[in-house]
C-alpha positions as CSV (number, residue, x, y, z in Angstrom):
1,M,-13.9,3.3,141.2
2,D,-12.8,0.6,143.3
3,I,-10.0,1.7,146.3
4,K,-9.2,-2.1,147.1
5,E,-8.4,-3.0,143.2
6,I,-6.3,0.1,142.8
7,F,-4.5,-0.6,146.3
8,S,-3.6,-3.7,144.8
9,V,-2.8,-3.1,141.5
10,T,-0.6,0.3,142.6
11,L,0.8,-2.3,145.2
12,I,1.8,-5.1,141.9
13,L,3.0,-2.3,139.8
14,F,5.0,-0.8,142.9
15,S,6.5,-4.2,142.5
16,V,7.3,-4.5,139.2
17,I,8.4,-1.0,138.2
18,D,10.9,-1.2,141.4
19,I,12.2,1.8,140.9
20,I,13.6,1.2,144.9
21,G,15.5,-1.3,143.8
22,S,16.6,0.6,140.7
23,V,18.5,4.0,142.4
24,P,21.8,2.5,141.9
25,F,21.5,2.5,137.8
26,I,19.7,5.5,138.1
27,I,22.5,6.8,139.7
28,L,24.7,5.6,137.4
29,I,23.1,7.1,134.5
30,K,23.4,10.3,136.3
31,Q,27.0,10.5,137.0
32,R,27.1,9.0,132.9
33,E,24.7,12.7,131.6
34,G,25.1,14.3,134.3
35,K,21.7,14.8,135.0
36,I,18.5,12.6,134.8
37,Q,15.7,14.4,133.2
38,T,13.4,13.5,135.5
39,E,10.2,14.8,133.7
40,K,10.6,13.6,130.3
41,A,11.6,10.2,132.2
42,T,8.6,10.1,133.7
43,I,6.3,11.4,130.8
44,I,7.4,9.3,128.3
45,S,7.4,6.4,130.6
46,A,3.4,7.4,131.4
47,A,3.1,8.1,127.8
48,L,4.5,3.9,127.1
49,M,2.1,2.4,130.2
50,V,-1.0,4.7,129.6
51,G,-0.3,3.9,125.5
52,F,-0.2,0.0,126.5
53,L,-3.3,-0.6,129.3
54,Y,-5.2,0.9,126.0
55,L,-2.9,-0.9,122.9
56,G,-0.3,-2.7,124.0
57,Q,-2.5,-6.4,123.0
58,S,-3.3,-4.8,119.4
59,I,0.7,-3.4,118.6
60,L,2.2,-6.4,120.0
61,T,-0.3,-8.7,117.1
62,L,0.3,-5.4,114.1
63,F,3.6,-6.8,114.4
64,G,2.9,-10.5,115.2
65,L,4.0,-10.4,118.2
66,D,2.9,-12.8,121.1
67,V,4.1,-10.9,125.1
68,A,6.8,-13.6,125.7
69,S,8.4,-12.2,122.3
70,F,8.2,-9.0,124.3
71,A,9.0,-10.2,127.4
72,V,11.9,-11.9,126.2
73,A,13.4,-8.6,124.0
74,G,13.1,-6.5,127.4
75,A,15.6,-9.3,129.4
76,I,18.2,-8.8,126.8
77,V,18.6,-5.4,127.5
78,I,18.3,-6.1,131.5
79,F,20.8,-8.6,131.0
80,I,23.1,-6.2,129.3
81,V,22.5,-3.8,131.6
82,A,23.1,-5.8,134.5
83,M,26.6,-7.0,132.9
84,E,27.3,-3.5,132.5
85,M,26.9,-3.1,136.4
86,I,28.5,-6.0,137.9
87,L,31.4,-5.6,135.6
88,G,31.8,-2.2,135.6
89,I,32.1,-1.5,131.7
90,T,30.0,-0.3,129.3
91,L,28.8,-2.0,126.6
92,I,26.5,0.5,125.4
93,K,28.3,3.3,124.1
94,D,27.1,6.6,124.2
95,D,26.0,8.2,121.1
96,P,27.4,11.8,121.0
97,E,24.5,12.9,118.8
98,A,22.3,11.6,121.6
99,K,23.4,13.0,124.8
100,G,21.1,13.4,127.3
101,S,18.5,9.8,125.8
102,G,19.9,8.1,129.1
103,S,16.6,9.9,130.7
104,I,14.1,7.8,127.7
105,V,16.5,4.4,126.8
106,P,17.6,2.8,129.5
107,L,15.9,4.6,132.0
108,A,11.9,5.2,131.1
109,F,11.9,1.7,128.9
110,P,13.1,-0.5,129.8
111,L,14.3,0.1,133.6
112,I,11.0,1.9,134.2
113,A,8.0,1.1,131.9
114,G,9.7,-2.6,130.4
115,A,8.5,-5.5,129.5
116,G,7.7,-6.5,132.5
117,T,5.6,-3.7,133.8
118,L,3.6,-3.3,130.6
119,T,3.4,-7.3,130.4
120,T,1.7,-6.8,133.9
121,I,-0.1,-3.8,132.6
122,L,-1.6,-6.7,130.1
123,S,-2.4,-8.5,132.6
124,L,-4.2,-6.6,135.5
125,R,-5.8,-5.2,132.3
126,A,-7.7,-8.8,131.9
127,V,-8.5,-8.4,135.4
128,Y,-9.3,-5.0,137.3
129,E,-11.4,-2.7,136.1
130,E,-9.7,0.3,133.2
131,T,-9.8,2.8,135.3
132,N,-8.2,1.3,138.5
133,V,-5.2,0.2,136.6
134,L,-5.3,3.8,135.1
135,I,-4.9,4.8,138.7
136,G,-2.8,2.7,139.9
137,I,-0.3,3.5,137.2
138,L,0.0,7.6,138.1
139,L,0.2,6.8,141.5
140,N,3.4,4.8,140.7
141,L,4.1,7.8,138.6
142,V,3.9,10.1,141.0
143,F,6.3,7.5,143.1
144,V,8.7,7.5,140.3
145,Y,9.2,11.4,140.0
146,I,9.6,11.7,143.8
147,V,12.5,9.0,143.2
148,L,14.0,10.1,140.1
149,R,14.2,14.4,141.5
150,S,16.1,12.9,144.7
151,A,18.1,10.8,142.3
152,S,21.2,13.7,143.5
153,W,20.6,13.2,147.8
154,L,20.1,9.6,147.2
155,E,24.0,10.0,145.7
156,R,25.3,12.0,148.5
157,V,23.7,10.0,150.6
158,V,24.9,6.7,149.5
159,G,28.4,7.9,148.9
160,K,30.8,6.1,145.9
161,S,32.0,3.5,147.9
162,G,27.8,2.6,149.0
163,F,27.0,3.2,145.6
164,A,29.8,0.8,144.3
165,V,28.2,-1.9,146.4
166,L,24.8,-1.2,145.8
167,R,25.8,-1.3,142.0
168,R,27.2,-4.5,141.5
169,V,24.5,-6.0,144.2
170,F,21.7,-4.3,142.1
171,G,23.6,-5.8,139.8
172,V,23.5,-9.1,140.4
173,I,19.6,-8.7,141.2
174,L,19.1,-7.4,137.5
175,L,20.9,-10.3,136.1
176,A,18.1,-12.7,137.9
177,I,15.5,-10.6,137.0
178,S,16.4,-11.0,133.0
179,V,17.0,-14.7,133.7
180,K,14.2,-15.2,135.3
181,I,11.8,-13.4,132.5
182,F,14.1,-16.0,129.8
183,K,13.0,-19.0,131.6
184,S,9.5,-18.2,132.8
185,N,8.5,-16.8,128.6
186,L,10.7,-19.5,126.7
187,G,8.7,-22.6,128.5
188,F,12.6,-24.0,130.6
């Protein structure tokens, strides 16, 4: 266990997960679903991240996929979500039988434990000790949990008009992130 490595991993994952930048989207999901299932979203995100730490490369190989293909698939989902935020429309229709699943898709995946996060975990595993990466993941999940838990408070503080502005601004940022993922994984 190396404190410097844990700190580096934590900061890298914090910037990739960008839970603070996702607050407008979290509030949007809360408005759609009625509530955020904080524990469920955090546990599923943890399972995805920890599972990918240990099995990620094997899973991709099993399906004949490379990291770039996985990243592009995540970028498509992020692109669709960004368009919803910018245009104020709903492209991903709610399934009445899947009510309450917003805490899983798109919150746990691809927003928290998306392609960027999962591919970063694979990259970190190649550079840092596995235990330090695991601790960095867990520290980020604690912060994610706190932000998700504070969604109602954040919604009251920001207000409806502030939320409308933030949603569009962060929608553009998400759109730029999806374009960056496309570019870097398609070799442009």
